C-alpha positions as CSV (number, residue, x, y, z in Angstrom):
1,M,-45.0,-47.9,-65.9
2,A,-42.0,-49.7,-64.4
3,A,-40.1,-47.9,-61.7
4,K,-36.6,-46.7,-62.6
5,P,-34.0,-48.9,-61.0
6,K,-32.1,-47.3,-58.1
7,F,-28.5,-48.0,-57.3
8,N,-27.0,-48.7,-53.9
9,S,-23.8,-46.7,-53.7
10,R,-22.4,-48.7,-50.7
11,E,-23.1,-52.0,-52.4
12,L,-21.3,-50.8,-55.6
13,M,-18.3,-49.5,-53.6
14,E,-18.0,-52.9,-52.1
15,K,-18.3,-54.7,-55.5
16,A,-15.5,-52.5,-56.8
17,I,-13.4,-53.4,-53.8
18,A,-14.2,-57.1,-54.3
19,A,-13.0,-56.8,-57.9
20,M,-9.9,-55.0,-56.7
21,M,-9.0,-58.0,-54.6
22,Q,-8.9,-60.1,-57.8
23,S,-6.3,-57.9,-59.5
24,I,-3.5,-59.7,-61.3
25,S,-0.2,-57.8,-61.0
26,E,1.9,-57.8,-64.2
27,P,5.6,-58.7,-64.0
28,R,7.7,-55.5,-64.0
29,M,11.4,-55.1,-64.4
30,D,11.7,-51.7,-62.6
31,G,10.7,-53.2,-59.2
32,N,7.7,-51.0,-58.8
33,V,4.4,-52.5,-57.5
34,P,1.4,-51.8,-59.6
35,P,-1.8,-50.9,-57.8
36,K,-4.7,-53.2,-57.2
37,V,-7.7,-51.6,-58.8
38,G,-11.3,-52.7,-59.2
39,A,-14.2,-51.1,-61.0
40,A,-17.9,-51.6,-61.1
41,L,-20.4,-50.2,-63.6
42,W,-24.0,-49.7,-62.8
43,K,-26.3,-49.6,-65.8
44,P,-29.7,-47.9,-66.1
45,D,-31.5,-51.2,-66.3
46,G,-30.1,-52.1,-62.9
47,T,-27.4,-54.6,-64.0
48,I,-23.9,-54.4,-62.6
49,E,-20.6,-55.4,-64.3
50,T,-17.1,-55.4,-62.7
51,A,-13.5,-55.6,-63.8
52,S,-10.1,-55.8,-62.2
53,R,-6.6,-54.6,-63.2
54,G,-5.0,-57.3,-65.3
55,E,-8.2,-59.4,-65.5
56,L,-8.0,-60.0,-69.3
57,R,-4.5,-58.9,-70.1
58,Y,-1.4,-58.0,-68.0
59,G,-1.3,-54.3,-67.2
60,D,-4.7,-53.3,-68.5
61,H,-6.4,-50.8,-66.2
62,A,-9.6,-51.9,-64.6
63,E,-11.5,-49.0,-66.2
64,F,-10.1,-49.9,-69.7
65,T,-11.1,-53.5,-69.2
66,L,-14.6,-52.5,-68.1
67,L,-15.3,-49.8,-70.7
68,E,-13.4,-50.9,-73.7
69,R,-13.0,-54.7,-73.5
70,K,-16.3,-55.6,-72.0
71,N,-18.6,-52.8,-73.2
72,R,-16.9,-51.4,-76.4
73,S,-20.1,-51.8,-78.5
74,N,-22.5,-50.8,-75.8
75,A,-23.9,-47.3,-75.2
76,L,-23.0,-46.3,-71.7
77,D,-25.1,-43.1,-71.4
78,G,-26.7,-43.0,-67.9
79,C,-24.2,-45.5,-66.4
80,I,-22.4,-44.8,-63.2
81,L,-18.8,-45.9,-62.6
82,F,-17.2,-46.9,-59.3
83,A,-13.4,-47.2,-59.3
84,T,-11.1,-47.8,-56.4
85,L,-8.4,-45.5,-57.6
86,E,-8.4,-42.0,-59.2
87,P,-8.6,-42.5,-63.0
88,C,-5.3,-41.4,-64.7
89,A,-5.5,-38.1,-66.6
90,P,-4.3,-37.1,-70.1
91,G,-0.5,-37.5,-70.3
92,A,-0.2,-40.2,-67.7
93,R,0.0,-43.0,-70.3
94,N,2.4,-43.4,-73.3
95,H,1.1,-42.0,-76.5
96,P,-1.2,-43.0,-78.2
97,K,-2.9,-44.7,-75.3
98,L,-5.8,-42.8,-73.9
99,S,-6.1,-42.1,-70.2
100,C,-8.9,-43.7,-68.1
101,A,-10.3,-40.2,-67.5
102,E,-10.5,-39.6,-71.3
103,R,-12.2,-43.0,-71.8
104,I,-14.8,-42.2,-69.1
105,V,-15.6,-38.9,-70.8
106,N,-15.7,-40.5,-74.3
107,A,-18.1,-43.1,-72.9
108,R,-20.4,-40.2,-71.9
109,I,-20.5,-41.3,-68.3
110,K,-21.5,-38.4,-66.2
111,E,-21.1,-39.7,-62.6
112,V,-18.1,-41.4,-61.1
113,W,-17.4,-42.7,-57.5
114,V,-13.7,-43.0,-56.6
115,G,-12.1,-44.9,-53.8
116,C,-8.8,-43.0,-53.3
117,Q,-6.9,-40.1,-54.8
118,D,-3.7,-41.3,-56.5
119,P,-1.0,-40.1,-54.0
120,H,1.7,-39.3,-56.5
121,P,2.1,-35.5,-56.7
122,K,2.4,-35.6,-60.5
123,V,-0.9,-37.4,-60.7
124,A,-3.0,-36.6,-57.6
125,G,-6.1,-34.6,-58.4
126,K,-5.5,-34.4,-62.2
127,G,-7.8,-37.2,-63.1
128,F,-10.5,-35.5,-61.0
129,Q,-9.9,-32.1,-62.6
130,F,-10.2,-33.5,-66.1
131,L,-13.5,-35.2,-65.2
132,K,-14.8,-32.0,-63.6
133,D,-13.7,-29.9,-66.6
134,N,-15.7,-32.2,-68.8
135,G,-18.9,-32.1,-66.8
136,V,-18.5,-35.4,-64.8
137,T,-19.6,-35.4,-61.2
138,F,-17.4,-37.4,-58.8
139,H,-17.8,-38.6,-55.3
140,F,-15.6,-40.5,-52.8
141,F,-16.1,-43.9,-51.3
142,D,-16.9,-44.0,-47.6
143,R,-13.9,-43.4,-45.4
144,D,-13.8,-47.0,-43.9
145,L,-13.7,-48.4,-47.4
146,Q,-10.9,-46.0,-48.4
147,E,-8.9,-47.6,-45.5
148,V,-9.4,-51.0,-47.0
149,I,-8.1,-49.8,-50.4
150,E,-5.1,-48.1,-48.7
151,K,-4.2,-51.2,-46.8
152,E,-4.4,-53.5,-49.9
153,N,-2.2,-51.0,-51.8
154,D,0.2,-50.0,-49.0
155,E,3.4,-50.7,-51.0
156,F,2.0,-48.9,-54.1
157,F,1.1,-45.9,-52.1
158,R,4.5,-45.7,-50.4
159,Q,6.3,-46.1,-53.8
160,A,4.0,-43.4,-55.3
161,Q,4.7,-41.0,-52.5
162,A,8.4,-41.6,-52.9
163,A,7.8,-40.2,-56.4
164,A,8.8,-42.7,-59.1
165,E,11.3,-39.9,-60.0
166,N,13.4,-41.7,-62.6
167,R,10.9,-40.9,-65.3
168,E,11.0,-37.8,-67.4
169,Q,8.4,-35.3,-66.5
170,K,5.4,-35.2,-68.8
171,K,3.0,-32.5,-69.6
172,M,-0.3,-33.3,-67.8
173,T,-3.4,-31.5,-66.7
174,D,-2.5,-28.4,-64.6
175,L,-4.4,-28.2,-61.3
176,S,-3.1,-24.7,-60.6
177,E,-1.4,-21.7,-62.1
178,Y,1.3,-22.3,-59.4
179,E,2.6,-25.4,-61.3
180,K,4.2,-22.9,-63.7
181,V,7.3,-20.8,-63.2
182,P,6.6,-17.1,-62.3
183,A,8.5,-14.5,-64.3
184,N,11.9,-13.2,-63.1
185,V,12.6,-15.9,-60.4
186,D,15.5,-18.3,-59.9
187,V,16.9,-20.5,-57.1
188,S,18.6,-17.5,-55.5
189,D,15.1,-16.4,-54.4
190,L,14.8,-19.5,-52.2
191,S,15.8,-19.8,-48.5
192,P,18.9,-22.0,-48.0
193,D,17.6,-22.9,-44.5
194,A,14.2,-24.1,-45.8
195,L,15.8,-26.0,-48.6
196,E,18.3,-27.6,-46.3
197,R,15.6,-28.8,-43.9
198,Y,13.6,-30.4,-46.7
199,Q,16.7,-31.9,-48.3
200,S,17.6,-33.5,-45.0
201,M,14.1,-35.1,-44.6
202,L,13.9,-36.1,-48.3
203,M,17.4,-37.5,-48.8
204,G,18.3,-38.8,-45.4
205,N,22.0,-39.9,-45.3
206,R,22.3,-38.8,-49.0
207,S,21.5,-35.2,-48.1
208,N,24.9,-34.0,-49.4
209,E,23.9,-34.9,-53.0
210,V,22.7,-31.5,-54.2
211,E,22.4,-32.3,-57.9
212,D,20.2,-35.3,-57.1
213,F,18.1,-33.1,-54.7
214,H,17.5,-30.6,-57.4
215,R,16.5,-33.3,-59.9
216,R,14.0,-34.6,-57.4
217,L,12.6,-31.1,-56.9
218,C,12.1,-30.9,-60.6
219,H,10.2,-34.2,-60.7
220,Q,8.1,-33.0,-57.8
221,G,7.1,-29.9,-59.8
222,L,8.8,-27.5,-57.5
223,L,11.7,-26.6,-59.8
224,E,12.0,-26.5,-63.6
225,N,15.2,-26.9,-65.6
226,A,15.3,-24.4,-68.5
227,N,18.4,-24.7,-70.7
228,G,20.5,-25.8,-67.7
229,K,19.1,-23.1,-65.3
230,L,16.9,-23.9,-62.4
231,H,13.8,-21.8,-61.7
232,P,11.2,-22.4,-58.9
233,T,7.6,-23.0,-59.8
234,G,4.8,-21.1,-58.0
235,F,4.6,-24.0,-55.5
236,G,8.3,-23.9,-55.1
237,I,8.1,-20.2,-54.2
238,L,5.3,-20.7,-51.7
239,L,7.2,-23.5,-50.0
240,F,10.8,-22.3,-50.0
241,A,11.1,-18.6,-51.0
242,R,12.7,-16.1,-48.6
243,H,9.9,-13.7,-49.3
244,P,7.0,-15.5,-51.1
245,R,4.7,-12.5,-50.5
246,D,6.8,-10.4,-53.0
247,L,5.4,-12.6,-55.7
248,M,2.1,-13.9,-54.2
249,E,0.2,-11.4,-52.1
250,Q,-1.9,-14.2,-50.5
251,A,1.1,-16.1,-49.1
252,G,1.8,-16.2,-45.3
253,I,0.0,-16.3,-42.0
254,L,-1.3,-13.3,-40.1
255,G,-1.1,-13.9,-36.4
256,T,-3.1,-12.0,-33.7
257,I,-3.1,-12.7,-30.0
258,S,-5.8,-10.7,-28.2
259,K,-5.3,-10.2,-24.4
260,D,-6.6,-7.6,-22.0
261,G,-8.0,-5.4,-24.8
262,E,-4.7,-5.3,-26.7
263,D,-3.5,-7.1,-29.8
264,D,-0.1,-8.7,-30.2
265,L,0.6,-9.0,-34.0
266,R,3.0,-11.1,-35.9
267,D,3.2,-11.9,-39.7
268,F,4.7,-15.2,-40.8
269,D,5.6,-14.3,-44.4
270,G,8.8,-16.4,-45.0
271,P,9.1,-20.0,-46.4
272,M,5.9,-21.9,-45.9
273,V,7.7,-25.0,-44.7
274,L,9.0,-23.1,-41.7
275,A,5.9,-21.1,-40.8
276,P,4.0,-23.7,-38.6
277,E,6.9,-24.2,-36.2
278,E,7.6,-20.4,-36.1
279,A,4.0,-19.8,-35.2
280,I,4.0,-22.4,-32.4
281,E,7.2,-20.9,-30.9
282,W,5.6,-17.5,-31.0
283,L,2.5,-18.8,-29.2
284,R,4.6,-20.6,-26.5
285,D,6.5,-17.4,-25.8
286,K,3.4,-15.2,-25.7
287,L,0.7,-17.3,-24.0
288,P,0.8,-17.7,-20.2
289,N,1.6,-21.3,-19.1
290,P,-1.3,-23.0,-17.3
291,I,-1.0,-23.8,-13.6
292,F,-0.2,-27.5,-13.1
293,R,-0.4,-27.7,-9.3
294,T,-4.0,-28.8,-9.0
295,E,-4.7,-30.7,-12.2
296,P,-2.0,-32.9,-13.8
297,R,-4.1,-33.2,-16.9
298,R,-3.6,-29.5,-17.7
299,K,0.0,-30.1,-18.7
300,E,-1.2,-32.7,-21.2
301,Q,-3.9,-30.4,-22.5
302,N,-1.4,-27.7,-23.1
303,K,0.8,-30.1,-25.1
304,I,-2.1,-31.3,-27.1
305,Y,-3.4,-27.8,-27.7
306,Y,-0.1,-26.8,-29.5
307,E,-0.2,-30.1,-31.5
308,L,-3.7,-29.3,-32.7
309,V,-2.8,-25.7,-33.6
310,R,0.2,-26.9,-35.5
311,E,-1.8,-29.5,-37.4
312,G,-4.5,-26.9,-38.1
313,L,-2.0,-24.5,-39.6
314,V,-0.5,-27.2,-41.8
315,N,-3.9,-28.1,-43.0
316,A,-4.7,-24.5,-43.8
317,L,-1.4,-24.0,-45.7
318,V,-1.9,-27.3,-47.7
319,H,-5.6,-27.1,-48.4
320,R,-6.4,-23.4,-48.7
321,D,-7.6,-21.9,-52.0
322,Y,-4.7,-19.9,-53.3
323,G,-6.9,-18.6,-56.1
324,I,-8.4,-16.3,-53.5
325,K,-5.7,-13.7,-53.7
326,Q,-7.1,-10.9,-51.5
327,T,-6.9,-13.0,-48.3
328,K,-4.3,-14.7,-46.1
329,I,-4.5,-17.4,-43.5
330,Q,-5.2,-15.9,-40.1
331,L,-4.2,-17.2,-36.7
332,M,-6.5,-15.6,-34.1
333,V,-5.8,-16.4,-30.5
334,T,-7.6,-15.5,-27.2
335,Q,-7.2,-16.9,-23.7
336,E,-9.8,-19.6,-24.3
337,K,-9.6,-20.5,-28.0
338,T,-7.7,-20.3,-31.2
339,V,-9.3,-19.8,-34.6
340,I,-7.4,-20.7,-37.8
341,R,-9.0,-19.1,-40.8
342,S,-8.3,-20.7,-44.2
343,P,-9.5,-19.0,-47.4
344,G,-11.8,-21.2,-49.5
345,K,-14.6,-23.7,-49.1
346,P,-13.9,-27.4,-48.7
347,M,-13.0,-28.7,-52.1
348,E,-15.7,-30.8,-53.7
349,P,-16.7,-33.5,-53.1
350,V,-15.5,-33.0,-49.5
351,T,-18.3,-31.4,-47.4
352,L,-18.4,-29.2,-44.3
353,N,-20.5,-31.8,-42.6
354,Q,-17.8,-34.4,-43.2
355,L,-15.2,-32.1,-41.6
356,Q,-17.4,-31.4,-38.7
357,E,-17.8,-35.1,-38.1
358,F,-14.0,-35.8,-38.6
359,N,-14.9,-38.2,-41.3
360,A,-13.8,-36.4,-44.5
361,P,-12.3,-38.6,-47.3
362,M,-8.7,-38.5,-48.2
363,F,-8.4,-35.7,-50.8
364,S,-6.0,-32.8,-51.3
365,R,-6.6,-29.5,-53.0
366,N,-2.8,-29.0,-53.5
367,P,-1.1,-32.4,-53.7
368,R,2.4,-31.0,-54.3
369,L,2.2,-29.0,-51.1
370,H,0.8,-32.0,-49.2
371,A,3.6,-34.3,-50.4
372,V,6.3,-31.9,-49.1
373,F,4.7,-31.4,-45.7
374,N,4.2,-35.1,-45.4
375,T,7.9,-35.7,-46.2
376,M,8.8,-33.2,-43.4
377,G,6.6,-35.0,-40.9
378,L,4.1,-32.2,-40.7
379,A,1.1,-33.6,-42.6
380,E,-0.6,-36.9,-43.0
381,E,-1.5,-38.2,-46.5
382,R,-3.8,-41.1,-45.6
383,G,-6.7,-39.0,-44.4
384,L,-6.2,-39.9,-40.7
385,G,-5.3,-36.4,-39.6
386,L,-8.8,-35.4,-38.8
387,R,-9.5,-38.5,-36.8
388,S,-6.2,-38.0,-35.0
389,M,-7.3,-34.5,-34.0
390,R,-10.5,-35.8,-32.6
391,D,-8.9,-38.7,-30.7
392,R,-6.1,-36.5,-29.2
393,A,-8.6,-33.8,-28.1
394,Q,-10.8,-36.5,-26.5
395,K,-7.9,-38.2,-24.8
396,A,-6.8,-34.9,-23.2
397,G,-10.3,-34.0,-22.2
398,L,-10.4,-31.0,-24.5
399,P,-13.5,-29.8,-26.4
400,L,-13.4,-31.2,-29.9
401,P,-12.0,-28.8,-32.5
402,S,-14.8,-27.5,-34.7
403,Y,-15.2,-26.3,-38.3
404,A,-17.5,-23.6,-39.6
405,W,-17.8,-21.7,-42.9
406,N,-17.6,-17.9,-42.6
407,E,-17.2,-16.6,-46.1
408,P,-14.6,-16.5,-47.5
409,Y,-13.0,-18.5,-44.7
410,L,-13.1,-22.1,-43.5
411,D,-12.7,-21.6,-39.7
412,L,-11.1,-24.2,-37.4
413,T,-11.5,-23.5,-33.7
414,V,-9.2,-25.2,-31.2
415,Y,-9.9,-24.9,-27.5
416,R,-7.1,-24.8,-24.8
417,A,-8.8,-26.3,-21.7
418,T,-11.8,-28.3,-20.7
419,E,-13.8,-25.3,-19.6
420,S,-12.8,-23.2,-22.6
421,A,-15.9,-24.0,-24.7
422,T,-18.1,-22.7,-21.9
423,N,-16.0,-19.7,-21.0
424,S,-15.8,-18.5,-24.6
425,L,-19.6,-18.4,-24.9
426,D,-21.3,-15.1,-25.0
427,K,-22.0,-13.8,-21.5
428,A,-25.7,-13.6,-22.2
429,I,-25.8,-17.3,-23.1
430,I,-23.8,-18.3,-20.0
431,A,-26.3,-16.4,-17.9
432,E,-29.1,-18.6,-19.4
433,L,-27.3,-21.9,-18.3
434,N,-27.6,-23.2,-14.8
435,A,-24.7,-25.0,-13.2
436,S,-25.9,-28.5,-14.3
437,E,-26.3,-27.3,-17.9
438,Q,-22.9,-25.7,-17.9
439,K,-21.4,-29.1,-16.8
440,G,-23.5,-30.8,-19.5
441,W,-22.3,-28.4,-22.2
442,T,-18.7,-29.1,-21.3
443,I,-19.3,-32.9,-21.7
444,I,-21.1,-32.4,-25.1
445,V,-18.3,-30.3,-26.7
446,R,-15.8,-33.0,-25.8
447,R,-18.0,-35.5,-27.8
448,G,-19.1,-33.3,-30.6
449,T,-22.5,-35.1,-30.9
450,T,-24.7,-36.8,-28.4
451,T,-28.1,-38.5,-28.1
452,Q,-30.6,-38.1,-25.3
453,N,-29.7,-41.5,-23.8
454,E,-25.9,-40.7,-24.0
455,Y,-26.4,-37.4,-22.4
456,A,-28.5,-38.8,-19.6
457,L,-25.9,-41.5,-19.0
458,D,-22.9,-39.0,-19.1
459,M,-24.7,-36.6,-16.7
460,G,-26.3,-39.2,-14.4
461,V,-29.7,-37.6,-14.8
462,A,-33.2,-38.8,-15.8
463,S,-34.1,-39.0,-19.4
464,R,-36.7,-36.2,-19.0
465,T,-34.0,-33.9,-17.5
466,A,-31.6,-34.8,-20.4
467,Q,-34.2,-33.9,-22.9
468,R,-35.0,-30.6,-21.2
469,H,-31.2,-29.6,-21.3
470,L,-30.8,-30.6,-24.9
471,T,-33.9,-28.7,-26.0
472,H,-32.6,-25.6,-24.1
473,F,-29.2,-25.9,-25.9
474,V,-31.0,-26.1,-29.2
475,R,-33.1,-23.0,-28.4
476,L,-29.9,-21.1,-27.5
477,G,-28.3,-22.0,-30.8
478,L,-25.7,-24.3,-29.3
479,L,-26.8,-27.5,-30.8
480,R,-28.6,-28.6,-34.0
481,R,-30.9,-31.7,-34.3
482,I,-29.9,-34.3,-36.8
483,G,-32.5,-36.9,-37.8
484,S,-35.8,-37.6,-36.1
485,G,-37.5,-40.0,-33.8
486,P,-35.6,-42.2,-31.3
487,A,-32.4,-42.0,-33.4
488,I,-32.2,-38.2,-33.2
489,E,-28.7,-36.8,-32.6
490,Y,-27.6,-33.4,-31.3
491,Q,-24.5,-31.8,-33.0
492,V,-22.5,-28.9,-31.6
493,I,-22.7,-25.7,-33.6
494,Q,-19.5,-23.7,-33.7
495,L,-20.1,-20.2,-32.3
């Protein structure tokens, strides 16, 4: 019996990107740049077919060309689709045209690999949600290939993020109940200060044009115009309301600074767009400044520490699961470390391991929130934020931030100084480590992962000594082994 053909996901990602490069842009009168999109279809017999946007006719989506023009009469059960951009969802195309997501479901394709999420807040995630709701499994391309797609579509992404706001809003797949307007709310419930700050960032030198600002908020799904009256949606309430917790019990951040056996508490329960900076100012006021006399790097570490905490808070606000209504984001601070607790697991197909390796694909649970924080300069939409956290921590000589799942929270730990990762260990574990191992542990947590050879080189010790240290760290539950044989790696476990 012949073996069932296997597919090489990396090869098919690359074929879809190669097809993307052949895209033919249709002439457009509105000045907008269409995306370059490629698609590859793996068939159960091992054959592969590709298509590009505009390949057979101007404006035709790559998925339409591949599924309807090239395979209309073929059964596609068991096929696997690779597409460089999120398939559009129902409502994205003019009636009676079907969306690409609908065509995929109709073709009975059950597995899809996607390059990048469509960045437009009216579209982002909706294609994925429709596929998921209809039993289709989806995965992302490797992060380095996502960067190729983003670079080739730079102008499209920038225009999409600017919102294409001259179109009338259409009814599309809802990602969340917070896209709807809660009962008994209107714009008087919003904070003028929060709105003014966003208006200034969004409109620039046109920030005095209030009517246009409100129109843009409507297009972004943050306001709705009902019979001439403006009402905030749930996301509008979360972002800009004076007291969002009055309507959403899960809103806000609970801050706790633990010092000398006492807790200093602060709740940040006002507009979400103001909360990260308010929290950082609170920390600056409450935490003792490090001593700079003996180590100039400490000043840089302190600066980077606050940057990492701010970014962690923004990520928690943007990516938390607001469907978990009994819990709030928590900011828990001690002398050595800060833990930001965000309700909800990483959203599939993003994995905890990808977060721990700072290599998660670009994907947002709440695209509308992400777009606003990006406009305000507080979030990064191209998936580079995690890498930036890693690079800044390493440059400052800080232990790498680390992620862990402690149900129902995704915990991000940020360390304040080079020695913090050692000082914050349980006293019983510190007692088990000799001086050389404590030095070694400080080096490892600044890298996140290491091999025996890397550790030996960093420490200036023999290979046998390096192996003894690493084995000891594993036994103490500080490291986990990844792989086997000569290529084995050791990864830090968040404690």
